[in-house]
C-alpha positions as a Markdown table, in Angstrom:
| # | Residue | x | y | z |
|---|---|---|---|---|
| 1 | Met | 67.5 | 47.3 | 231.7 |
| 2 | Ala | 63.9 | 47.1 | 230.4 |
| 3 | Asn | 65.2 | 47.1 | 226.8 |
| 4 | Ser | 68.0 | 44.6 | 227.3 |
| 5 | Lys | 65.9 | 41.8 | 225.8 |
| 6 | Ile | 64.5 | 44.0 | 223.0 |
| 7 | Ala | 67.7 | 45.6 | 221.7 |
| 8 | Thr | 69.8 | 42.5 | 221.2 |
| 9 | Phe | 72.6 | 42.1 | 218.7 |
| 10 | Glu | 70.4 | 40.0 | 216.5 |
| 11 | Ala | 67.6 | 42.6 | 216.6 |
| 12 | Leu | 69.9 | 45.4 | 215.8 |
| 13 | Lys | 71.5 | 43.4 | 212.9 |
| 14 | Glu | 68.0 | 42.7 | 211.5 |
| 15 | Met | 67.2 | 46.4 | 211.8 |
| 16 | Val | 70.2 | 47.6 | 209.9 |
| 17 | Leu | 70.2 | 44.9 | 207.2 |
| 18 | Asn | 66.4 | 44.9 | 206.5 |
| 19 | His | 65.6 | 48.6 | 207.4 |
| 20 | Lys | 63.2 | 47.7 | 210.2 |
| 21 | Thr | 62.3 | 49.6 | 213.3 |
| 22 | Ile | 62.5 | 48.4 | 216.9 |
| 23 | Glu | 59.9 | 49.6 | 219.5 |
| 24 | Thr | 61.3 | 50.0 | 223.0 |
| 25 | Ala | 59.5 | 48.9 | 226.1 |
| 26 | Lys | 56.9 | 51.2 | 227.4 |
| 27 | Arg | 58.0 | 53.6 | 230.1 |
| 28 | Phe | 56.1 | 56.2 | 232.0 |
| 29 | Gln | 56.5 | 60.0 | 231.7 |
| 30 | Phe | 55.1 | 62.6 | 234.1 |
| 31 | Gln | 53.4 | 65.6 | 232.5 |
| 32 | Trp | 52.0 | 68.8 | 234.2 |
| 33 | Asp | 48.5 | 69.9 | 233.1 |
| 34 | Asn | 48.6 | 73.7 | 233.2 |
| 35 | Lys | 44.8 | 74.2 | 233.4 |
| 36 | Thr | 44.0 | 71.7 | 236.2 |
| 37 | Lys | 47.4 | 71.7 | 237.9 |
| 38 | Asp | 47.3 | 67.9 | 237.9 |
| 39 | Ile | 50.2 | 65.6 | 237.2 |
| 40 | Ile | 49.4 | 63.1 | 234.5 |
| 41 | Thr | 51.3 | 59.9 | 233.9 |
| 42 | Arg | 51.6 | 58.8 | 230.3 |
| 43 | Tyr | 53.1 | 55.6 | 229.0 |
| 44 | Ile | 55.3 | 56.1 | 226.0 |
| 45 | Ser | 57.6 | 54.0 | 223.8 |
| 46 | Arg | 60.2 | 55.1 | 221.4 |
| 47 | Ser | 61.4 | 53.6 | 218.2 |
| 48 | Ile | 65.0 | 52.7 | 217.3 |
| 49 | Lys | 65.9 | 52.9 | 213.6 |
| 50 | Ser | 69.1 | 53.0 | 211.5 |
| 51 | Thr | 70.0 | 56.4 | 210.0 |
| 52 | Val | 73.2 | 55.4 | 208.2 |
| 53 | Cys | 71.7 | 55.7 | 204.7 |
| 54 | Glu | 70.0 | 59.1 | 205.6 |
| 55 | Lys | 73.0 | 60.9 | 207.2 |
| 56 | Arg | 76.1 | 59.2 | 205.6 |
| 57 | Thr | 77.5 | 58.3 | 202.2 |
| 58 | Ile | 78.4 | 54.6 | 202.0 |
| 59 | Asp | 81.6 | 53.8 | 200.0 |
| 60 | Gly | 82.2 | 50.1 | 200.1 |
| 61 | Tyr | 82.8 | 49.2 | 203.7 |
| 62 | Asp | 83.5 | 52.8 | 204.7 |
| 63 | Thr | 80.9 | 55.5 | 205.6 |
| 64 | Lys | 81.5 | 59.2 | 205.4 |
| 65 | Pro | 79.3 | 62.0 | 206.7 |
| 66 | Phe | 77.5 | 64.1 | 204.0 |
| 67 | Gly | 79.7 | 67.0 | 202.9 |
| 68 | Tyr | 83.0 | 65.2 | 203.7 |
| 69 | Glu | 85.8 | 66.2 | 201.4 |
| 70 | Glu | 89.2 | 64.6 | 201.3 |
């Protein structure tokens, strides 16, 4: 729900067409410190990017995975 205003259709379209990256909303993550036995809260955000050009072969309006043979 936190990313519903960030990852919109227009933002995803802009990302794919212009090779941009979208940063998600910050969320918290709990981490255990082995030395002090404390629980640490870290705020992290992730990035969303298009990987079509990196993992697929584009053939007109079709895309095929690398290594695909007919």
